[in-house]
C-alpha positions in Angstrom: 0.0 0.0 0.0 2.9 2.4 0.7 4.2 1.7 -2.8 0.8 2.5 -4.3 0.7 5.8 -2.4 4.1 6.7 -3.6 3.2 6.0 -7.2 -0.1 7.9 -6.8 1.8 10.9 -5.5 4.1 10.8 -8.6 1.0 10.6 -10.8 -0.5 13.6 -9.0 2.7 15.6 -9.6 2.6 14.7 -13.2 -1.0 15.9 -13.4 -0.1 19.3 -11.8 2.7 19.7 -14.3 0.3 19.0 -17.2 -2.1 21.6 -15.8 0.7 24.2 -15.7 1.6 23.4 -19.3 -1.9 24.4 -20.5 -2.0 27.7 -18.6 -1.6 30.7 -20.9 -0.7 34.1 -19.5 -3.3 36.7 -18.6 -1.1 39.5 -17.5 -2.7 41.8 -14.9 -5.8 39.5 -15.0 -7.6 37.6 -12.3 -7.5 33.9 -11.5 -10.1 31.9 -9.5 -9.0 28.5 -8.0 -12.1 26.5 -7.0 -11.1 24.3 -4.1 -7.8 26.0 -3.6 -6.8 24.1 -0.4 -3.8 25.7 1.3 -3.1 27.8 -1.8 0.3 26.2 -2.7 -0.7 25.1 -6.2 -2.9 28.1 -6.6 0.2 30.3 -6.3 2.0 28.2 -8.9 -0.9 28.5 -11.4 -1.1 32.3 -10.7 2.7 32.6 -11.3 2.4 30.7 -14.6 -0.6 32.8 -15.7 1.1 36.1 -14.6 -2.1 37.4 -13.1 -2.2 40.3 -10.7 -4.8 38.8 -8.4 -5.4 35.2 -7.4 -8.7 34.3 -5.7 -9.5 31.0 -4.1 -12.7 29.5 -2.7 -12.4 26.6 -0.1 -14.7 24.8 2.3 -12.0 23.5 4.6 -11.6 26.1 7.3 -8.2 24.9 8.4 -6.8 25.8 4.9 -8.0 29.3 4.7 -5.2 31.0 6.7 -2.5 29.1 4.8 -4.0 30.2 1.5 -4.2 33.8 2.7 -0.6 33.7 3.9 0.4 32.8 0.3 -1.3 35.9 -1.0 -4.5 34.2 -2.2 -7.7 36.3 -1.8 -9.5 33.4 -0.2 -13.2 33.0 0.6 -14.8 30.2 2.6 -17.6 28.7 0.5 -19.4 25.6 -0.8 -19.0 24.9 -4.5 -22.4 23.4 -4.5 -23.8 26.9 -4.1 -23.6 29.9 -6.5 -20.1 31.4 -6.6 -19.9 34.6 -4.6 -18.3 36.7 -7.4 -19.5 39.2 -10.0 -20.3 38.0 -13.5 -17.4 38.2 -16.0 -14.9 38.9 -13.3 -12.2 36.4 -13.9 -9.9 35.7 -16.8 -9.1 32.2 -15.7 -11.0 29.6 -13.6 -9.2 26.5 -12.4 -10.6 23.4 -10.6 -8.3 20.5 -9.9 -10.0 17.2 -9.0 -13.2 19.1 -7.9 -16.2 18.4 -10.1 -16.4 14.7 -9.3 -17.1 15.6 -5.7 -20.1 17.8 -6.4 -23.7 16.7 -6.3 -24.7 19.7 -8.6 -22.1 19.7 -11.3 -24.5 21.5 -13.7 -24.7 24.5 -11.4 -21.0 24.6 -10.9 -20.3 24.7 -14.6 -23.0 27.4 -15.2 -21.3 29.5 -12.4 -17.9 29.1 -14.0 -19.2 30.3 -17.3 -21.0 33.2 -15.5 -17.9 34.5 -13.7 -15.6 34.1 -16.7 -14.9 36.9 -19.1 -15.9 36.2 -22.7 -12.2 35.9 -23.7 -11.3 33.9 -20.6 -10.8 30.2 -20.2 -11.2 27.4 -17.6 -9.0 24.4 -16.8 -10.6 21.4 -15.2 -8.7 18.3 -14.0 -10.4 15.0 -13.1 -9.6 11.3 -12.7 -10.0 9.4 -16.0 -12.6 6.7 -15.7 -11.2 5.1 -18.9 -7.6 4.7 -17.4 -6.0 1.3 -17.6 -6.0 0.8 -13.9 -9.8 1.4 -13.7 -10.4 -0.9 -16.6 -8.4 -3.6 -14.8 -10.3 -3.1 -11.5 -13.7 -3.2 -13.2 -12.7 -6.4 -15.1 -12.0 -8.0 -11.8 -15.3 -6.9 -10.3 -13.9 -4.1 -8.2 -14.7 -0.4 -8.1 -13.1 2.2 -10.3 -10.5 4.1 -8.2 -12.1 7.5 -8.8 -15.5 6.5 -7.5 -16.5 5.9 -3.9 -19.5 3.8 -2.7 -19.6 5.5 0.7 -19.4 9.1 1.9 -17.2 8.4 4.9 -14.6 5.9 3.8 -12.9 4.2 0.8 -14.1 0.6 0.3 -14.2 -2.2 -2.3 -11.0 -1.3 -4.2 -7.7 -2.8 -3.3 -6.0 -0.6 -6.0 -6.9 2.6 -4.3 -4.0 4.0 -2.1 -6.7 5.4 0.3 -8.2 2.0 0.8 -10.0 1.7 4.2 -9.0 5.3 5.2 -11.7 7.6 6.4 -12.5 10.8 4.5 -11.8 14.0 6.5 -15.3 15.1 5.4 -18.1 14.0 3.1 -16.8 16.6 0.5 -13.8 14.3 -0.1 -15.9 11.5 -1.4 -16.1 11.2 -5.2 -19.7 10.9 -6.5 -19.0 10.5 -10.2 -16.3 9.5 -12.6 -15.8 10.7 -16.2 -14.4 9.5 -19.4 -13.1 12.2 -21.8 -16.1 11.8 -24.1 -18.5 12.2 -21.2 -16.7 15.3 -19.8 -16.6 16.8 -23.3 -20.3 16.4 -23.9 -21.2 17.7 -20.4 -19.1 20.8 -20.9 -20.5 21.4 -24.4 -24.1 21.1 -23.0 -23.3 23.7 -20.3 -22.0 26.3 -22.8 -18.3 25.5 -23.3 -16.2 24.2 -26.1 -13.2 22.1 -25.3 -10.1 23.7 -26.8 -7.7 21.0 -25.6 -7.7 17.7 -23.8 -4.5 16.5 -22.0 -4.0 13.1 -20.4 -1.3 12.7 -17.7 0.1 10.1 -15.4 -0.1 6.3 -15.2 -1.1 4.6 -11.9 0.3 2.1 -11.0 2.0 1.6 -14.4 5.3 2.9 -15.7 4.5 6.5 -16.8 7.3 7.0 -19.3 6.8 3.7 -21.0 3.0 4.0 -21.2 3.1 7.7 -22.3 5.2 6.7 -25.3 2.6 4.2 -26.4 -0.6 6.1 -25.9 -2.2 8.6 -23.6 -6.0 8.4 -23.6 -5.9 5.8 -20.8 -3.8 7.8 -18.5 -4.8 8.4 -14.9 -5.8 12.1 -15.2 -7.7 14.1 -17.7 -7.2 17.9 -18.1 -9.7 19.9 -20.1 -9.1 23.5 -21.2 -12.5 25.2 -21.9 -13.6 28.3 -23.6 -17.1 29.8 -23.0 -19.3 29.8 -26.0 -21.2 33.0 -26.8 
């Protein structure tokens, strides 16, 4: 299990690197990070985007001060509710491993579009339901790693590095899992067009070997979205 957690962390780092690769500068603009946590990665995204203001919204109270200390204009809030920002306020909206936790994804995507400027963009990162390790788990009768059957703990998947660990809160449980086609169609329905799809990381397979062979079955899926008129 310790080995799986180590590989999972490497996969997460690869995913964050892929996110930074799709960030395009918006000098003097505004960034919103949905689920900003302690603000560490928010600050990295803001630096890559060259924005003048980085905002974050987070439900975990113990993260708010750390995010603020990193210069993030942080707000405590629930992403299942309307975003507490003016329309067309942000140049970039970022959400890393967030939408699969939300009961009301439709509202969240509508709110992202509302707060984005017409020339802005959003970057969403999720676990890839079609990844090789999920296909393997399902073939053996287990659960796909990105999905949880209970709100308070991880069960029924020996390949998940969080197996049998309790969630700190119900917000940490994943309610849905997406393939790239499902995510693309959902975003299109909610008023976005997908400019770019990037796949990153292999868990628990060898990332460099598998990445040279193909990428659509990688562990993470990153979508760069533009709001449609």
